[in-house]
C-alpha positions as CSV (number, residue, x, y, z in Angstrom):
1,M,-0.1,-0.3,0.0
2,L,1.1,3.2,-1.0
3,A,1.2,6.4,1.0
4,T,1.1,9.0,-1.5
5,A,0.1,12.3,0.9
6,L,3.5,14.1,1.0
7,G,4.8,15.0,4.2
8,G,1.5,13.9,6.0
9,L,0.4,10.7,8.4
10,A,0.5,7.2,7.0
11,L,-1.5,4.5,9.0
12,L,-0.8,0.9,7.7
13,S,-3.1,-1.5,9.7
14,P,-0.8,-4.9,11.0
15,Q,-2.4,-8.6,10.7
16,A,-3.6,-9.4,14.3
17,A,-1.8,-13.0,14.3
18,L,1.6,-10.8,14.6
19,A,0.4,-9.1,17.8
20,Q,3.0,-10.6,20.0
21,D,5.9,-10.1,17.9
22,T,7.2,-7.4,19.4
23,K,11.3,-7.3,18.3
24,I,11.8,-5.1,14.6
25,T,15.6,-4.9,13.5
26,I,15.8,-1.9,11.5
27,G,18.7,-1.2,9.1
28,T,20.8,2.2,9.1
29,D,23.7,3.4,6.9
30,V,25.9,4.4,9.7
31,D,26.7,3.8,13.4
32,A,25.9,6.5,15.4
33,G,28.5,8.9,16.7
34,T,27.2,9.5,19.8
35,L,24.2,8.8,22.0
36,D,24.0,12.2,23.9
37,P,21.0,14.2,22.8
38,R,22.8,17.4,23.2
39,L,26.2,16.1,20.4
40,T,24.2,14.0,17.7
41,T,25.2,15.2,14.2
42,D,24.4,12.3,12.3
43,T,20.9,11.2,11.1
44,T,21.1,7.5,13.0
45,A,22.2,9.0,16.4
46,Y,19.4,11.6,16.4
47,R,17.2,8.6,14.9
48,T,17.8,6.4,17.9
49,V,18.3,9.4,20.6
50,D,14.6,10.0,19.6
51,L,14.0,6.9,21.2
52,I,16.1,6.8,24.4
53,Y,15.2,10.1,25.3
54,A,12.0,12.6,25.0
55,G,11.7,16.6,24.4
56,L,9.4,19.0,26.1
57,V,7.4,18.5,22.9
58,T,7.5,16.0,19.8
59,L,6.9,16.6,16.8
60,T,3.9,15.1,13.9
61,P,4.5,13.8,10.8
62,S,3.3,17.4,9.8
63,L,5.6,18.9,12.2
64,E,3.3,20.5,14.3
65,A,4.8,20.7,17.9
66,K,2.8,18.3,20.8
67,P,2.8,17.7,24.3
68,D,5.2,15.3,25.6
69,L,7.6,15.6,28.6
70,A,5.8,19.0,29.1
71,E,2.2,18.8,29.0
72,S,1.0,21.9,28.7
73,W,3.0,26.1,27.9
74,E,2.1,29.8,27.4
75,S,4.0,32.8,25.9
76,P,2.6,35.5,28.2
77,D,5.1,37.7,25.8
78,P,7.0,37.0,22.9
79,T,10.3,36.3,24.8
80,T,8.9,34.3,27.3
81,Y,7.4,30.7,27.5
82,I,6.8,28.7,30.3
83,F,6.1,24.9,29.8
84,H,4.6,23.0,32.7
85,L,6.0,19.1,33.0
86,R,3.7,16.3,33.3
87,K,3.9,14.9,37.1
88,G,5.9,12.5,38.9
89,L,8.3,12.0,35.6
90,K,11.7,9.7,36.0
91,F,14.2,8.6,33.9
92,S,14.6,5.1,32.5
93,D,17.0,4.1,36.2
94,G,13.5,5.4,38.1
95,S,15.2,8.7,39.6
96,P,13.1,11.9,39.1
97,L,12.9,13.9,36.3
98,T,12.3,17.3,37.0
99,A,12.7,21.2,36.2
100,D,16.5,21.5,36.9
101,D,17.1,18.6,34.5
102,V,15.7,20.5,31.8
103,V,17.6,23.5,33.0
104,Y,20.6,21.5,33.0
105,T,20.3,20.3,29.3
106,F,19.5,23.6,27.8
107,T,22.0,25.0,29.7
108,T,25.1,22.8,28.6
109,I,23.9,23.4,25.2
110,T,24.0,27.0,25.0
111,D,27.2,27.4,26.8
112,P,29.6,27.7,23.9
113,K,32.2,25.5,25.8
114,F,30.4,22.6,26.0
115,N,30.5,23.1,21.7
116,A,26.9,21.4,21.1
117,P,27.0,21.2,17.1
118,D,23.6,22.8,17.1
119,R,23.7,25.1,19.7
120,G,23.1,28.0,17.1
121,L,19.8,26.4,17.4
122,Y,19.2,27.9,20.7
123,S,21.2,31.0,21.0
124,P,18.0,32.9,21.6
125,I,18.0,31.3,24.9
126,T,18.8,34.1,27.5
127,K,18.1,32.2,30.4
128,V,16.3,28.8,31.3
129,E,15.0,28.2,34.9
130,A,13.4,26.6,37.2
131,V,9.9,28.3,38.8
132,D,9.4,25.0,41.0
133,P,10.0,21.3,40.4
134,D,7.6,20.9,37.5
135,T,7.9,24.1,35.7
136,V,10.6,25.6,33.2
137,K,10.8,28.7,32.2
138,F,12.7,30.1,29.1
139,T,13.6,34.1,29.0
140,L,14.6,34.8,25.3
141,N,16.8,37.6,23.4
142,A,13.8,38.4,21.0
143,P,11.2,36.5,19.4
144,Y,12.2,33.2,18.4
145,A,9.8,31.6,15.6
146,P,10.9,28.4,14.9
147,L,11.5,27.6,18.8
148,L,9.6,24.8,19.5
149,S,10.1,23.3,16.5
150,Y,13.9,22.7,18.5
151,L,12.5,21.4,21.6
152,D,12.2,17.8,21.1
153,K,16.2,17.7,21.6
154,G,16.1,15.2,24.8
155,I,16.2,15.9,28.0
156,V,20.0,14.6,29.9
157,S,20.1,13.9,33.8
158,K,21.8,16.4,35.7
159,A,22.6,14.1,38.5
160,A,24.1,11.1,35.9
161,A,26.2,14.3,33.9
162,E,27.5,15.6,37.2
163,S,28.8,12.1,38.6
164,G,30.6,11.6,35.7
165,R,28.7,9.1,33.7
166,D,29.8,9.5,30.2
167,L,26.0,10.1,28.3
168,A,28.0,9.5,25.0
169,T,28.4,5.8,25.3
170,N,25.9,5.4,28.1
171,P,22.9,7.5,27.9
172,L,20.2,7.6,30.6
173,G,16.9,8.6,29.1
174,E,13.2,9.2,29.9
175,G,12.0,8.2,26.3
176,P,10.3,5.0,25.4
177,M,13.4,2.8,24.6
178,T,16.3,2.3,26.6
179,L,19.9,1.3,25.7
180,K,20.7,-2.7,26.3
181,N,23.7,-3.0,24.8
182,W,26.1,-1.1,21.5
183,T,28.4,-3.1,19.5
184,R,30.2,-0.1,17.8
185,G,29.8,-0.8,13.8
186,D,27.2,-3.7,13.9
187,N,24.4,-2.6,16.1
188,I,21.9,-1.2,18.8
189,E,20.1,-3.1,21.3
190,L,17.3,-1.1,23.0
191,V,14.5,-2.6,25.0
192,A,11.1,-0.8,26.2
193,N,11.3,1.6,29.0
194,P,9.2,1.1,31.7
195,N,8.8,4.6,33.1
196,Y,8.5,6.7,30.5
197,W,5.3,8.2,30.8
198,A,2.9,7.1,28.4
199,G,3.9,3.9,29.3
200,S,6.2,1.0,27.4
201,P,5.4,1.1,23.3
202,K,4.3,-2.5,21.8
203,V,7.2,-3.4,20.4
204,T,9.5,-4.0,23.5
205,D,12.8,-4.9,21.4
206,V,14.5,-2.7,18.5
207,V,18.0,-3.5,16.9
208,V,19.7,-0.7,14.7
209,K,21.5,-2.8,12.6
210,I,24.5,-0.9,11.0
211,V,24.8,-2.3,7.1
212,G,26.8,0.7,5.3
213,D,26.4,-0.4,1.5
214,N,22.6,1.1,0.5
215,S,22.3,-2.4,-1.9
216,A,23.4,-5.2,0.9
217,R,21.0,-3.3,3.5
218,A,18.6,-3.9,0.5
219,Q,19.1,-7.6,0.1
220,A,19.4,-8.2,3.7
221,F,15.8,-6.7,4.1
222,E,14.5,-9.4,1.1
223,A,16.4,-12.0,2.8
224,G,14.5,-11.4,6.1
225,D,17.5,-10.3,8.5
226,L,15.7,-6.7,8.5
227,D,12.2,-5.7,9.2
228,V,12.7,-1.6,7.9
229,I,15.0,-0.6,6.0
230,Q,14.5,3.4,4.6
231,S,16.7,6.1,3.2
232,P,19.0,6.2,1.9
233,L,18.6,3.2,-0.8
234,S,19.5,2.8,-4.3
235,P,17.5,3.9,-6.9
236,N,17.4,0.3,-8.2
237,D,16.5,-1.4,-4.8
238,I,13.7,1.3,-4.7
239,K,12.0,0.3,-7.5
240,R,12.3,-3.6,-7.1
241,L,11.3,-3.5,-3.5
242,E,8.2,-0.6,-4.2
243,A,6.8,-3.8,-6.9
244,D,7.5,-6.5,-4.2
245,T,4.2,-7.4,-3.0
246,R,5.6,-9.1,0.5
247,F,6.5,-5.7,1.5
248,G,4.6,-2.1,2.5
249,N,6.4,0.7,1.4
250,V,5.7,4.6,2.0
251,I,7.4,6.8,-0.3
252,E,7.2,11.0,-0.7
253,A,8.5,13.8,-0.4
254,G,11.9,14.8,2.4
255,L,12.6,16.9,4.5
256,G,17.0,16.9,3.4
257,V,19.2,18.1,0.3
258,T,21.6,16.2,-1.2
259,Y,24.2,19.3,-1.6
260,I,28.0,20.0,-2.7
261,N,29.5,21.8,0.6
262,F,32.0,24.9,-0.7
263,N,34.9,25.9,1.8
264,T,35.2,29.5,1.1
265,K,38.3,29.5,3.4
266,D,40.1,27.7,1.1
267,P,42.1,30.2,-1.4
268,L,40.9,28.8,-4.4
269,L,37.4,29.3,-3.5
270,A,37.3,32.0,-1.4
271,D,36.0,34.6,-4.6
272,A,32.2,33.7,-5.3
273,G,33.3,33.9,-9.0
274,M,34.9,30.8,-8.8
275,R,32.2,29.3,-6.5
276,Q,30.0,30.0,-9.5
277,A,32.5,28.4,-12.3
278,F,32.5,25.0,-9.8
279,S,28.8,25.3,-9.9
280,M,27.9,25.6,-14.0
281,L,30.1,22.2,-13.7
282,I,27.9,20.4,-11.6
283,D,25.7,18.0,-13.7
284,Q,22.3,17.8,-11.5
285,N,20.3,16.2,-14.3
286,S,22.4,13.5,-14.5
287,I,23.1,13.1,-11.1
288,V,19.0,13.5,-9.9
289,N,17.6,11.1,-13.0
290,D,20.3,9.3,-13.9
291,I,22.4,8.1,-10.8
292,Y,19.4,8.7,-8.2
293,Q,16.7,7.9,-11.4
294,G,14.3,10.1,-10.2
295,V,13.5,9.5,-6.7
296,D,14.7,12.7,-5.9
297,K,14.2,16.1,-7.1
298,V,16.4,18.7,-9.1
299,A,16.6,21.6,-6.6
300,T,16.6,25.2,-7.8
301,S,17.3,27.5,-4.7
302,I,18.6,26.5,-1.1
303,I,14.9,26.4,0.4
304,L,12.8,23.3,0.1
305,P,10.0,23.4,-2.5
306,S,7.3,21.9,0.2
307,S,8.3,25.5,2.3
308,W,6.1,28.2,2.7
309,A,9.2,30.0,2.2
310,F,10.4,28.9,-1.6
311,S,10.3,31.3,-4.2
312,P,10.1,29.2,-7.9
313,D,11.9,32.3,-8.9
314,I,14.8,32.0,-7.2
315,K,17.9,30.0,-9.5
316,Q,20.9,28.5,-8.6
317,P,23.2,28.3,-12.0
318,T,22.6,25.5,-14.1
319,F,24.7,23.1,-15.5
320,D,27.0,24.7,-18.9
321,V,30.3,23.7,-19.4
322,A,31.5,26.4,-21.9
323,G,30.0,29.0,-19.2
324,A,32.1,27.4,-16.4
325,V,35.2,27.9,-18.6
326,A,34.2,31.2,-19.9
327,K,34.5,32.3,-16.0
328,F,37.2,30.6,-15.0
329,N,38.9,32.3,-18.2
330,E,37.6,35.5,-16.8
331,L,38.8,34.9,-13.6
332,G,42.3,34.3,-15.1
333,W,42.5,30.7,-15.6
334,K,43.9,29.7,-19.1
335,D,45.6,27.0,-20.8
336,T,48.6,28.6,-21.5
337,D,50.8,25.4,-22.4
338,G,48.3,23.3,-24.3
339,D,47.9,20.3,-22.0
340,G,44.2,20.7,-21.5
341,I,44.7,21.8,-18.1
342,L,43.5,25.6,-16.8
343,D,46.8,27.2,-15.3
344,K,47.4,30.9,-13.4
345,D,50.0,32.4,-12.4
346,G,51.8,29.4,-12.8
347,K,49.8,27.0,-11.1
348,K,47.2,24.3,-12.2
349,L,44.0,24.3,-11.2
350,T,43.6,21.8,-9.2
351,V,40.3,21.0,-6.9
352,T,40.0,17.8,-4.5
353,I,36.0,16.7,-4.6
354,A,35.2,14.4,-1.6
355,T,32.7,12.3,-0.2
356,H,32.0,9.3,1.6
357,S,31.9,5.1,1.0
358,E,28.8,4.2,2.5
359,D,26.8,6.1,-0.2
360,P,27.3,4.8,-3.7
361,N,25.1,7.1,-5.1
362,R,27.4,9.7,-4.0
363,V,30.1,8.0,-4.7
364,Q,29.3,7.6,-8.6
365,A,27.9,11.7,-8.3
366,V,31.5,12.5,-7.8
367,E,33.3,10.3,-10.4
368,L,31.3,12.0,-12.5
369,E,31.8,15.4,-11.7
370,Q,35.7,14.4,-11.8
371,A,35.1,13.5,-15.0
372,I,33.0,16.8,-16.3
373,F,35.8,19.1,-14.1
374,Q,38.6,17.1,-16.2
375,S,36.7,18.0,-19.6
376,A,36.4,21.9,-18.0
377,G,40.6,22.1,-17.8
378,V,40.2,21.3,-13.9
379,D,42.8,18.6,-12.9
380,A,40.0,17.3,-10.6
381,K,41.0,14.8,-7.5
382,V,38.4,12.3,-6.0
383,Q,38.7,11.6,-2.1
384,I,36.7,8.8,-0.9
385,S,36.5,7.6,2.6
386,D,34.2,6.3,5.5
387,W,31.6,8.3,7.0
388,P,33.6,8.8,10.5
389,S,36.6,9.8,8.3
390,F,34.4,12.0,6.0
391,S,32.6,14.0,8.7
392,T,34.4,14.3,12.0
393,N,37.8,14.5,11.0
394,Y,37.2,16.2,7.4
395,V,34.6,18.2,6.5
396,M,33.7,19.5,9.9
397,K,37.4,20.3,10.4
398,S,36.8,22.4,7.5
399,E,40.1,20.7,5.9
400,H,37.7,20.0,2.3
401,Q,37.4,22.3,-0.6
402,I,34.4,20.5,-2.2
403,A,32.8,17.9,-0.1
404,L,29.4,16.3,-1.2
405,L,27.3,15.2,1.3
406,G,23.2,16.3,2.4
407,W,21.2,17.8,5.6
408,L,18.0,16.3,6.9
409,N,15.1,17.1,9.5
410,I,14.7,20.5,7.6
411,V,11.6,21.2,9.8
412,D,12.0,25.0,9.5
413,P,13.9,27.5,6.8
414,D,16.0,28.7,9.6
415,R,17.5,24.9,10.6
416,L,19.1,24.5,7.1
417,L,20.9,28.4,6.8
418,F,21.0,30.1,10.1
419,N,23.5,27.2,12.2
420,Q,25.1,26.5,8.9
421,L,25.4,29.9,7.1
422,S,25.7,32.5,9.7
423,T,29.0,33.8,10.3
424,G,30.5,32.1,13.2
425,G,27.9,29.0,13.2
426,A,28.8,25.9,15.0
427,T,28.0,24.1,11.8
428,N,29.4,26.4,8.9
429,W,32.1,24.2,8.2
430,G,33.2,26.1,4.8
431,G,33.5,29.5,6.8
432,Y,31.2,31.1,4.7
433,S,30.1,34.6,6.1
434,N,28.4,37.8,4.5
435,P,27.2,40.4,6.7
436,E,23.3,40.9,4.8
437,V,22.7,37.7,5.0
438,D,23.7,37.6,8.7
439,K,21.3,40.4,9.1
440,L,19.0,38.6,6.6
441,L,18.8,35.0,8.9
442,Q,18.7,36.6,12.1
443,L,15.5,38.5,11.0
444,G,13.8,35.4,9.7
445,R,13.9,33.6,12.8
446,S,13.0,36.9,15.2
447,S,10.0,37.5,13.1
448,L,6.4,36.2,14.5
449,D,5.4,36.9,11.4
450,Q,5.8,34.4,8.3
451,A,5.4,37.1,6.3
452,A,8.0,38.9,6.6
453,R,9.9,35.5,7.6
454,K,9.2,34.2,4.3
455,D,10.6,37.7,2.5
456,A,13.5,37.7,4.7
457,Y,14.5,33.9,3.9
458,Q,14.1,35.1,0.3
459,K,15.9,37.9,0.0
460,A,19.0,35.3,1.6
461,A,18.6,32.9,-0.5
462,K,19.1,34.7,-3.1
463,I,22.3,36.0,-2.2
464,L,23.2,32.5,-1.8
465,A,22.4,31.7,-5.2
466,S,24.9,33.7,-6.3
467,D,27.5,33.7,-3.8
468,L,27.0,29.9,-3.6
469,P,28.4,28.5,-0.3
470,Y,26.2,25.8,-1.0
471,Y,25.0,24.5,-4.4
472,I,21.8,22.2,-4.0
473,I,22.1,19.4,-6.2
474,S,18.5,17.7,-5.2
475,D,15.4,17.7,-2.9
476,Q,15.4,14.3,-1.6
477,G,12.5,11.9,-1.4
478,Y,12.6,10.1,1.9
479,Q,11.4,5.8,0.9
480,L,10.7,3.3,3.7
481,F,10.3,-0.4,3.1
482,Y,8.9,-2.8,6.0
483,K,7.9,-6.3,6.0
484,K,4.2,-7.6,6.4
485,P,2.3,-7.6,8.3
486,F,4.1,-5.7,10.4
487,P,3.6,-6.1,14.6
488,V,2.2,-2.3,15.0
489,D,0.7,0.4,13.2
490,V,3.4,2.1,11.3
491,D,3.4,5.9,11.8
492,V,5.1,7.7,9.2
493,T,6.8,11.0,9.5
494,P,9.8,12.2,6.0
495,R,12.2,13.1,9.2
496,G,12.7,9.2,9.2
497,N,12.6,8.8,13.5
498,F,12.0,5.3,14.3
499,R,9.2,6.0,16.8
500,G,6.8,5.5,14.1
501,L,7.9,2.1,13.7
502,I,7.3,0.7,17.7
503,G,3.7,1.3,18.3
504,M,4.1,4.4,20.4
505,P,1.2,4.6,23.5
506,K,-1.3,6.4,23.3
């Protein structure tokens, strides 16, 4: 059965015969880097900690905030939010969860010394205080439109953290599941948490199995070794699995992009003109429609087409090899010695394009781009490494030149723009800085009027389509496949979170 409502809710009924089957194995592409919710950077970590932990709110498939640990909240003025916690909340070990734990969680996240990767999402918070054990008050330095969208962040135990417990490897949460065992590089085993405020989920055991190669993961699913797989998947596997009546599927628009990250601090790429020239060498059509076989859509700008802030009038450069060569020539790069490689001041035009080995589609895209770059007179090299090396030890240290990767969980335009492209942003790995963009992105998050936000983001997107710190290749689709019959209703979200797979208590 195919879910056709894009970005919406898909409910698929299980067969009663499997009501006793309460263990599922979910296949994923990379291992979690950490199970501390304040420090997650990869999707496996984010989705796993969403089971182990709970936030003040949780987001519905339509991205609306609904109560989780907080049973209610109010905003008496635009810079104040008051959250009322449920009575009797407990961590999975039975210890109490109070307002002090909420204060501790967000105090550490907003502390620059803690170096939380998404600290910028919480930077408008100037103070978090416990009014009483069940009430938390947030004070902001300005109105902050996307705040609720980011308050699904898991709450950590102050006592556990301060006692020296390593929450990265030994998490203590209050979500529907708790960690049983973690075998690095192989699997993460979770069991139902009887102390979750709403009760235990119907699925009592979850194994998150790491199978790095997309096609190998699909084959393991077909062989019955996995019960669920989801994006990223290879196009051939998607089409084959979609046609197989043994499996249920959901295929819809996602909340992610595949993009080129230019390191603007690199001497070669500091000039926006050079980034424009390289962008004209990105063959979006071949990447999206040949390599990805149409499971993603060709992007036109940095704002998702499904977003209220999208404008079809804002466009990045398109594929134009001759135009790219002319641009390089204009910037002084010419083939002066007839060897087919552009040069300037005695230096060859050399660049390295990098991605990670776990996604064969990205590897193939990088190899295609290498050939196109070379045809345009660029001495292009390719660097392929595993995800931990590529992400943590390369891109996040801003040692790349041109990197192909993706962003997911774009629940608000701010989620893709502010932390990544504001001057000094914690995940601004390309070192981009533009005071006008900074101003617009600040306006976009601080206005409570959606029309004003839309105007700010569109103005920023127009500048970014010229400055090109990012070149958005595609707007990602989302695909999920599950065995039939499945033990619980499958409650799908394009964010790819696992909660919709475990039969959450109502």
